[in-house]
C-alpha positions in Angstrom: -18.7 -21.1 12.8 -18.8 -21.8 16.5 -18.8 -18.9 18.8 -15.6 -20.0 20.5 -13.7 -19.8 17.3 -14.2 -16.1 16.7 -11.2 -15.1 18.8 -8.9 -17.6 17.2 -10.0 -16.6 13.7 -9.2 -12.9 14.5 -5.7 -13.9 15.8 -5.0 -16.0 12.7 -6.3 -13.2 10.4 -4.0 -10.6 12.0 -1.0 -13.0 11.8 -1.7 -13.7 8.1 -1.9 -10.0 7.3 1.5 -9.5 9.0 3.0 -12.5 7.1 1.6 -11.3 3.8 3.1 -7.9 4.3 6.5 -9.3 5.2 6.8 -11.7 2.3 5.4 -9.2 -0.2 8.2 -6.8 0.8 10.8 -9.5 0.8 10.0 -10.8 -2.6 8.9 -7.5 -4.1 5.4 -8.6 -5.2 4.4 -5.5 -7.1 1.5 -3.6 -5.6 1.7 -5.5 -2.3 5.5 -4.7 -1.9 4.8 -1.4 0.1 2.5 -2.9 2.7 5.3 -3.3 5.2 5.9 0.5 5.0 2.3 1.5 5.9 1.8 1.9 9.7 -2.0 1.7 9.4 -1.7 -1.8 8.0 0.6 -3.0 10.8 -1.6 -1.4 13.4 -4.7 -3.0 12.0 -3.0 -6.4 12.2 -2.0 -5.7 15.8 -5.5 -4.6 16.7 -6.9 -7.8 15.2 -4.5 -9.9 17.2 -5.2 -8.1 20.4 -9.0 -8.1 19.8 -8.8 -11.9 19.1 -7.0 -12.6 22.3 -9.4 -10.5 24.4 -12.4 -12.1 22.6 -11.1 -15.6 23.1 -10.6 -14.9 26.8 -14.0 -13.4 27.3 -15.8 -16.2 25.4 -13.9 -18.9 27.3 -14.6 -17.4 30.7 -18.4 -17.1 29.9 -18.7 -20.8 28.8 
């Protein structure tokens, strides 16, 4: 993986975690249905997105 894609990958991963938690609660997917209720899961997704944005900006400025 290229060094420039690390930030974008973190952003996409954080967004995918939020999408998975939303749809698992909406369609009641068993074990995953409670993910939307856990604050730590939502905060981890937010941290991944923010870290991805910052990482992407830093790497872009350096190159």
